[in-house]
C-alpha positions as CSV (number, residue, x, y, z in Angstrom):
1,X,-40.5,-7.7,8.3
2,X,-36.7,-8.1,8.0
3,X,-35.0,-10.3,5.4
4,X,-32.7,-13.1,6.6
5,X,-29.0,-12.5,6.3
6,X,-26.8,-14.4,3.8
7,X,-25.3,-16.7,6.5
8,X,-28.8,-17.8,7.6
9,X,-29.9,-18.4,4.0
10,X,-26.8,-20.5,3.4
11,X,-27.3,-22.5,6.6
12,X,-30.9,-23.1,5.7
13,X,-29.9,-24.2,2.2
14,X,-27.3,-26.6,3.6
15,X,-30.0,-28.1,5.8
16,X,-32.3,-28.7,2.8
17,X,-29.8,-29.1,0.0
18,X,-32.0,-31.6,-1.9
19,X,-34.9,-29.2,-2.0
20,X,-33.2,-26.0,-3.1
21,X,-33.0,-25.0,-6.7
22,X,-29.8,-24.7,-8.5
23,X,-30.6,-21.0,-9.4
24,X,-31.3,-20.1,-5.7
25,X,-28.1,-21.8,-4.6
26,X,-26.1,-19.9,-7.3
27,X,-27.6,-16.6,-6.1
28,X,-26.8,-17.4,-2.5
29,X,-23.2,-18.4,-3.3
30,X,-22.6,-15.3,-5.4
31,X,-23.9,-13.1,-2.6
32,X,-21.6,-14.9,-0.1
33,X,-18.6,-14.5,-2.5
34,X,-19.4,-10.8,-2.8
35,X,-19.6,-10.3,0.9
36,X,-16.3,-12.2,1.5
37,X,-14.6,-10.2,-1.2
38,X,-15.8,-6.9,0.3
39,X,-15.2,-8.0,3.9
40,X,-11.5,-7.1,3.6
41,X,-12.1,-3.4,3.3
42,X,-10.6,-1.4,6.2
43,X,-11.0,2.3,6.0
44,X,-8.3,4.6,7.4
45,X,-7.8,8.3,7.9
46,X,-6.5,10.2,4.9
47,X,-2.9,10.5,6.1
48,X,-2.8,6.7,6.8
49,X,-4.3,6.0,3.4
50,X,-1.7,8.0,1.7
51,X,1.1,6.3,3.6
52,X,-0.4,2.9,2.7
53,X,-0.6,3.8,-1.0
54,X,3.1,4.9,-0.9
55,X,4.2,1.7,1.0
56,X,2.1,-0.6,-1.3
57,X,3.7,1.1,-4.3
58,X,7.2,0.7,-2.8
59,X,6.6,-2.9,-1.9
60,X,4.9,-3.7,-5.2
61,X,1.9,-5.1,-3.3
62,X,-1.8,-4.3,-3.1
63,X,-3.2,-2.2,-0.3
64,X,-4.8,-5.1,1.4
65,X,-1.6,-7.2,1.1
66,X,0.4,-4.3,2.6
67,X,-2.0,-4.1,5.5
68,X,-1.7,-7.9,6.0
69,X,2.1,-7.6,5.9
70,X,2.2,-4.7,8.4
71,X,-0.1,-6.5,10.8
72,X,1.8,-9.8,10.6
73,X,5.2,-8.0,11.2
74,X,3.7,-6.1,14.1
75,X,2.3,-9.2,15.7
76,X,5.5,-11.1,15.3
77,X,7.6,-8.3,16.7
78,X,5.3,-8.0,19.7
79,X,5.2,-11.7,20.3
80,X,1.6,-12.2,19.5
81,X,2.7,-14.6,16.7
82,X,5.7,-17.0,16.7
83,X,8.7,-15.6,14.8
84,X,10.1,-17.9,12.1
85,X,13.8,-18.1,13.1
86,X,16.5,-19.4,10.7
87,X,19.3,-21.6,11.9
88,X,22.8,-20.2,11.2
89,X,23.7,-23.5,9.5
90,X,20.3,-23.8,7.8
91,X,19.7,-23.9,4.1
92,X,18.0,-20.7,2.9
93,X,18.0,-21.4,-0.9
94,X,19.9,-18.2,-1.7
95,X,17.6,-15.9,0.4
96,X,18.1,-14.7,3.9
């Protein structure tokens, strides 16, 4: 017999919210939070991990924030995401 996954348990709890105990709901929400927190882990080869650590240190960012930054930049440069252009006459609040 297999145990249901966290998403199935949460959906079932949502369907019968009046019948589920507070303790059971807390357990399910904590499990869901833990899974979400750990879902961001992406493993890389050793040389890539080393480069990520160096970049993260240089940027003053976490490893995951550095990965997000790199992916966003790549997607913008390859036109998968819109690029945020600044007007020449636009106000930049001291940053450009």
